[in-house]
GUKOL-104820 format. One line per 8 residues: number of its first residue (from 1); their letters; for each residue z, y, x of N, C-alpha, C, O. Coordinates in steps of 0.2 Angstrom, whole numbers, plus 5000, padded with zeros to 4 digits. Each point is the difference from the previous one (the first is absolute). Example, Ala and Ser with C-alpha at 12.3 -4.5 7.8 and 13.67 -1.06 7.14 Angstrom:
2
1 = AS = 5039 4972 5066 5000 5006 4996 5000 5006 5004 5003 4999 5005 | 4993 5006 4993 5001 5006 5004 5003 5005 4996 5001 5006 5003
// end
This chain:
82
1 = MAIKERVG = 6025 5009 4531 5002 5005 5007 4994 5004 4998 4994 4999 4997 | 5008 5008 5006 4996 5008 4999 4993 4998 5001 4999 4996 5004 | 4995 5007 4993 4998 5003 5006 4998 5002 5003 4996 5004 4998 | 5004 4996 5011 5002 5006 5006 4991 5004 4999 4995 4997 5001 | 5005 5011 4997 4997 5005 5001 5001 5009 5004 5004 5005 5000 | 4992 4994 5003 4999 5007 5007 4997 5005 4997 4997 4999 4995 | 5004 5005 5008 4996 5007 4996 4998 5003 5010 5005 5002 5004 | 4990 4997 4997 4997 5004 5007 4996 5001 4998 4999 4999 4994
9 = VVVSDKMD = 4994 5002 5013 4996 5007 5006 4994 4995 4999 4999 4995 5004 | 4996 5005 4991 4996 4997 5005 4996 5002 5007 4995 5005 5000 | 5006 4993 5005 4999 5000 5010 4991 4997 5001 4998 5002 5005 | 4997 4992 4988 4997 4999 5006 4998 4996 4993 5004 4997 4996 | 4990 5004 5003 4994 4995 4994 4994 4997 5002 4995 4999 4997 | 5005 5000 5011 4994 4999 5003 4999 4993 4997 4994 4999 5001 | 5010 4995 4997 4999 4992 4999 4996 5001 4991 5000 5005 4996 | 4999 4990 5004 4998 4999 4996 5001 4998 4994 4997 4995 4999
17 = KTVVVAIE = 5008 5006 4993 5005 5000 4998 5008 4999 5002 5005 4998 4997 | 4994 5006 5012 5008 5001 4999 5001 5006 5000 4997 5003 4996 | 5009 5001 5008 5003 5005 5000 5006 5001 5005 5005 4999 4996 | 4997 5003 5009 5005 5002 5002 5003 5005 4998 4997 5005 4998 | 5009 4992 5001 5005 5007 4996 5007 4997 5004 5003 4995 5001 | 4999 5014 5000 5004 5001 5006 5006 5004 4995 4999 5004 4996 | 5009 4990 5005 5003 5002 4996 5006 5004 5005 5003 4998 5005 | 4998 5007 4993 5009 5002 5003 5007 5001 4998 5003 5004 4996
25 = NRSSHTKY = 4999 4992 5009 5007 4999 5000 5005 5008 5001 4998 5006 5001 | 5006 4993 4999 5002 5007 5003 5010 4998 4996 5002 5000 4995 | 5001 4999 5012 5006 4998 5000 5004 5004 5007 4997 5002 5005 | 5010 4998 4994 5004 5004 5003 5003 4995 5006 5001 4994 4998 | 4998 5010 5010 5003 4996 5004 5009 4997 5002 5005 5003 5001 | 4993 4990 4999 5008 4999 4996 5007 5003 5006 5006 5000 4999 | 4990 5002 5007 5003 5003 5004 5001 5010 5002 5005 5003 5000 | 4990 4998 5000 4997 5007 5000 4996 5005 4996 4997 5005 5001
33 = GKIVVRTK = 5003 4991 4992 5000 5005 4996 4994 5001 4998 5000 4999 4994 | 4996 5002 5009 4994 5002 5001 4993 4997 4994 4998 4995 5002 | 5000 5006 4995 4997 4997 4997 4994 4998 5002 4996 5004 5004 | 5003 4987 4993 4991 4999 5007 4997 4997 4995 5003 4996 4996 | 4991 5007 5002 4996 4997 4998 4997 4994 5001 5001 5000 5006 | 4994 4995 4992 4997 4992 5005 4997 5000 4993 5003 5000 4994 | 4990 5000 5009 4994 4997 4995 4998 4993 5000 4997 4998 5005 | 5004 4998 4989 4997 4994 5000 4992 4997 4997 4999 5001 4994
41 = RYKAHDEE = 4997 4998 5010 4993 4998 4996 5001 4994 4998 5002 4995 5002 | 4993 5007 4992 4998 4996 4994 4994 4996 5000 4996 5004 4997 | 5002 4992 5004 4992 4997 4995 5001 4998 4992 5004 4996 4997 | 4991 5009 5001 5000 4998 4992 4994 4999 4998 4994 5001 5002 | 5008 4996 4993 4989 4997 4996 4999 5008 4996 5005 5003 4997 | 4990 4998 5003 4999 5004 4998 4993 4998 4997 4995 5002 5003 | 5004 4995 4991 4993 4995 4995 4993 5006 4999 4994 4998 5001 | 5009 5008 4998 4995 5000 5000 4998 5008 5001 4998 5004 4996
49 = NKCKSGDR = 5004 4998 5014 5000 5002 5004 5000 5010 4996 4996 5006 5001 | 5008 4993 4997 4999 5010 4996 5008 5001 5006 5004 5004 4999 | 4997 4993 5004 5006 5005 5004 4997 5002 5006 4996 4996 5003 | 5006 5010 5001 4997 5007 5002 5006 4999 5008 5006 4999 5000 | 4991 5002 5005 5005 5004 5005 5004 5005 4996 4997 5004 4997 | 5009 4995 5003 5006 5008 4999 5003 4998 4995 5006 5001 5001 | 4991 4995 4992 5000 4998 4994 5008 4998 5000 5001 4995 5003 | 5004 5009 4992 5009 4995 5000 4996 4995 4994 4995 5002 4996
57 = VRITETRP = 5008 4991 5005 4999 4996 4996 5006 4996 4999 5005 5001 5004 | 4996 4994 4992 5005 4996 4997 5001 4994 5000 5001 4998 4995 | 4999 4998 5010 4998 4993 5005 5007 4993 4993 5005 5000 4997 | 4991 4996 5003 5005 4995 4996 4998 4994 5006 4995 4999 5003 | 5011 4996 4998 5003 4996 5004 4993 4994 4994 4999 5001 4994 | 4997 4994 5010 4999 4996 4997 4998 4992 5004 5001 5000 5006 | 4997 4996 4990 4995 4993 5005 5000 5003 5007 5001 5006 5003 | 4998 4989 4999 4998 4999 5006 4990 5000 5001 4996 4996 4999
65 = LSKTKRWA = 5003 5009 5002 4992 5004 5000 4996 4996 5005 4995 4997 5000 | 5010 5004 5006 4992 5000 5010 5011 5000 5001 5005 5001 4997 | 4990 4998 5011 5006 4996 5006 5006 5007 4997 5006 5000 4997 | 4992 5005 5005 5007 5006 4998 4996 5006 4992 5004 5005 5000 | 4994 4995 4998 5002 5001 4994 5002 4997 4992 4997 4997 4995 | 5008 5006 5006 5004 4999 4995 5005 5006 4994 5005 5000 4996 | 4989 5004 5006 5001 5006 4993 4993 5003 4996 4995 5000 5004 | 5004 5001 4989 4995 5000 5001 5004 5013 4994 5005 5003 4997
73 = VAEIFGTK = 4990 4997 5005 5000 5010 4995 4997 4998 4993 4995 4997 4998 | 5011 5007 4999 5002 4996 4993 4998 5009 4995 4998 5001 4995 | 5004 5004 5011 4995 5006 4997 5002 5008 5005 5005 5002 5004 | 4989 5000 4992 5000 5004 5005 5000 5008 4999 4996 5003 4997 | 5009 5001 5008 5002 5008 4998 4994 5005 5001 5000 5005 4997 | 4997 4993 5007 4996 5005 5004 4999 5002 5006 5001 4996 5004 | 4996 5011 4999 5002 5000 5007 5004 5001 5002 5005 5001 4997 | 4995 5000 5009 5007 5002 5002 5000 5007 5002 5005 5003 5001
81 = NG = 4989 4999 4999 4999 5012 5000 5000 5000 4993 4997 5005 5002 | 5004 4995 4992 4999 5000 4993 4998 4999 4998 5000 5002 4994
// end
């Protein structure tokens, strides 16, 4: 089975060794055709506390690390602004 990966933006880095990553999903409405943007928030493990709010990151699925944390930060692309 393939390891799931997602790319998103860090929206919170206030916890120790944990960040909240927002992933946008764009899809077309079945009846009206309008592009609908849905956002899902994942808690991801950040072992070295390197991620800052606004960073673009890649997260990968891992074993359960806590009640709500099942993802880990694999790569940091840099800040959202540049």
